[in-house]
C-alpha distance (Angstrom), angle and dihedral (degrees) to the residues before:
residue distance angle dihedral
X1 . . .
X2 3.82 . .
X3 3.85 118.9 .
X4 3.84 112.0 -127.7
X5 3.82 88.1 -126.4
X6 3.87 91.3 61.2
X7 3.82 117.3 99.3
X8 3.75 117.1 -140.3
X9 3.74 131.8 173.1
X10 3.74 116.0 -126.1
X11 3.82 88.2 -115.2
X12 3.82 96.7 67.8
X13 3.81 122.9 114.2
X14 3.79 112.9 -152.0
X15 3.82 119.7 -170.5
X16 3.77 126.6 -135.6
X17 3.80 117.6 -76.5
X18 3.79 95.0 16.5
X19 3.82 124.1 141.8
X20 3.81 125.7 -147.3
X21 3.80 113.2 -173.9
X22 3.78 132.3 -151.2
X23 3.79 121.6 -64.4
X24 3.76 94.8 16.0
X25 3.81 116.9 138.8
X26 3.79 122.6 -154.2
X27 3.86 118.4 -176.2
X28 3.82 128.1 -159.7
X29 3.82 134.7 -41.6
X30 3.84 93.3 9.1
X31 3.82 120.7 154.5
X32 3.78 118.0 -155.1
X33 3.81 117.8 -171.7
X34 3.72 130.3 -139.0
X35 3.87 122.6 -67.1
X36 3.85 91.7 10.1
X37 3.81 120.8 151.1
X38 3.83 123.3 -149.4
X39 3.77 104.4 -174.7
X40 3.79 128.5 -155.7
X41 3.82 119.6 -41.5
X42 3.79 101.1 1.0
X43 3.80 125.8 149.5
X44 3.84 127.7 -150.5
X45 3.80 120.7 -168.5
X46 3.75 131.2 -144.5
X47 3.78 123.0 -60.6
X48 3.81 93.5 7.3
X49 3.77 120.0 150.6
X50 3.78 120.7 -151.5
X51 3.82 109.2 -173.4
X52 3.85 125.1 -148.7
X53 3.82 120.7 -56.5
X54 3.86 95.1 15.7
X55 3.80 114.9 153.7
X56 3.82 122.4 -158.6
X57 3.84 109.7 -170.0
X58 3.88 117.0 -149.6
X59 3.78 120.3 -51.7
X60 3.81 97.0 10.6
X61 3.86 116.9 158.2
X62 3.76 119.1 -152.4
X63 3.77 114.2 -174.8
X64 3.84 127.0 -147.2
X65 3.78 126.4 -71.8
X66 3.76 92.9 19.3
X67 3.88 129.5 135.7
X68 3.81 126.0 -148.4
X69 3.85 111.7 -165.7
X70 3.76 125.6 -136.2
X71 3.78 115.1 -62.2
X72 3.81 96.7 9.5
X73 3.87 116.8 156.6
X74 3.74 120.4 -158.8
X75 3.80 113.1 -162.8
X76 3.85 125.4 -130.8
X77 3.81 112.6 -63.3
X78 3.80 96.3 2.8
X79 3.79 123.1 142.4
X80 3.78 141.3 -157.9
X81 3.77 121.9 -157.5
X82 3.84 123.9 -134.5
X83 3.80 121.0 -69.8
X84 3.79 98.2 15.9
X85 3.85 131.5 125.9
X86 3.77 133.6 -146.4
X87 3.77 115.6 -158.1
X88 3.86 123.0 -129.0
X89 3.83 122.7 -79.1
X90 3.81 92.7 21.6
X91 3.78 128.7 137.1
X92 3.84 121.9 -150.6
X93 3.79 111.8 -157.4
X94 3.87 123.8 -121.3
X95 3.77 112.1 -81.6
X96 3.83 94.8 11.9
X97 3.76 122.9 139.6
X98 3.84 117.3 -144.2
X99 3.85 109.1 -148.5
X100 3.82 98.4 155.7
X101 3.75 132.9 40.6
X102 3.84 110.5 -80.5
X103 3.84 118.9 -146.0
X104 3.70 126.8 -124.2
X105 3.83 125.9 -90.0
X106 3.82 99.3 26.2
X107 3.72 145.7 104.3
X108 3.82 115.2 -122.5
X109 3.77 125.6 -171.3
X110 3.87 138.8 168.8
X111 3.78 142.4 45.5
X112 2.94 101.1 -46.4
X113 3.85 96.2 23.9
X114 3.85 113.8 -120.9
X115 3.84 128.5 175.9
X116 3.80 111.4 -100.1
X117 3.79 98.1 171.7
X118 3.82 137.5 23.3
X119 3.76 124.0 -149.7
X120 3.81 129.2 -163.1
């Protein structure tokens, strides 16, 4: 489901069961997996890959050439700069800024975002 107020380039692949909410902007050559949610007012830069079951809460900014692993959650107002990766099953806290790759299976918070807890 794609809200009519979302703006998507013609070169975006959206997987089955995904939801893109109002005022979200997605640029070129972006891949969005299945059952992924991009909440209100998010932006996704060029060549980003969001794997299956990713959730972007409101006002998340994903820069270009980034990769969000399966089941990543990015809290409200969080950001990831260009060229970085977030491993699967990872939570990025609200307002956090990802400036280095974040490993899988953790919770990362802060500016810059750092893992504070690992889950199995």
